[in-house]
C-alpha angles and dihedrals in degrees: 000000000000126000090254097051101055109122095235089056097054094099091052091048089051092049091050090051091048091049093053091046091051094053089046090056088057100041101045124210097005106101094143094052091046091052091048090051091051090047090055095050095043088051090051095247135137122245132222118199112196121184145104117295120276104032098108107273094133092041091056091051092051092047092051093050093049094044094048091043091236126159106252134211127172123203118191105215114220135166092261096048113124129210089244090059087065106032101032136243141256112239125196112238112206094201094061099026089229139104116253123202116232109199119231127219092278088081094087141093097254122019117197107207096195116204090352094180092063090073125081119266088250091059093042090055090058087082098054100088091042093051095046103038107016091241142087132216121216122175091345095308121115119219121192118226123225118272124262096039125174136172118211107186128186124204134183122228111280093241090070117096121266100023131133121203114245111246118247093251090056094047090052090060090065112083094200136018116203136186116204097195124192117311120255118254097267094047091047092051090051088049093051094046099038140076118306109266091230091058090048092050090052091055098046114125122214110257098176136020139201092278092051090047091053090048091051090049092053091048090051091052088056094055111118121249111187126219090251090052091052089048089057092047091049092049090057091050091049093048091052090055096053100038109123092223096052119081095191123016132205118307127224086256089059089051091054090048091052092051092047091049092047092053090049091049090051091048092052089046089057098250132126095212139051120248126201085245089065091056090048093049091054103034101089097044089046102039108030097075092044096054118093104215123210128208093024095298123156123245095220092050092048093050090054091048090054090054092053094045098048112072126211108239 
């Protein structure tokens, strides 16, 4: 019997299904993107949403925070934003003769880094330690972040004015990169004729909490990945490292992230084992932003090529 079909887990399974359904009611016509977002959070990863303004990136972040009952902070990234505006600052207090740390908005459950690529690389890098180690260091003092802690960042296409490309080390911290795209005609009509999204967000009820999220993460870690499945995953990693149009292929850390995401995807799908189809469903959103293309190639295109070139034995 799989990890998601044990009788004592039925209420958690129902809550997970209700949570996904709730977000789908807010973000119309995007069930795959919603499932990918849940996969990322259940696996303990950070999420990058890349698309033109106005297609629902911020709405998705708000809906995830409300549905998971996470403390929420939004930071609008701009060219004059400083690292201390995100992390916090130590202020000298004359009464005590000591410096006191005043936490910034990063001390939350879900941080929405809105239009992250409008800030300078120095400010972008302020998130690196937090995303990798769930802590920040200020003036030599380390401060732990709340658990769970997630970053959901949005970024505009790089051909828009006033944007700075995220450095490779920053991109690697995001488990998945998604594009929402424009809604189809039926979803757009429902959006135009329905309730305002802001009113819907205000009425969302928590379906899961931190404890449930931790339980789901543990169940995901217990999902079985066979030796043959690991062979397939390793073949994809190896193919990325020898591809002539890729300057730097996928790292072992990317492989671990792919496995964790695949286990989470299988869990959400109601299975106790990972299938090659799970790897294939996740490979482009997980790998494309990590690949360093050569000769002007495109990461998404290269990731799809790797999927077609590597056979499932």
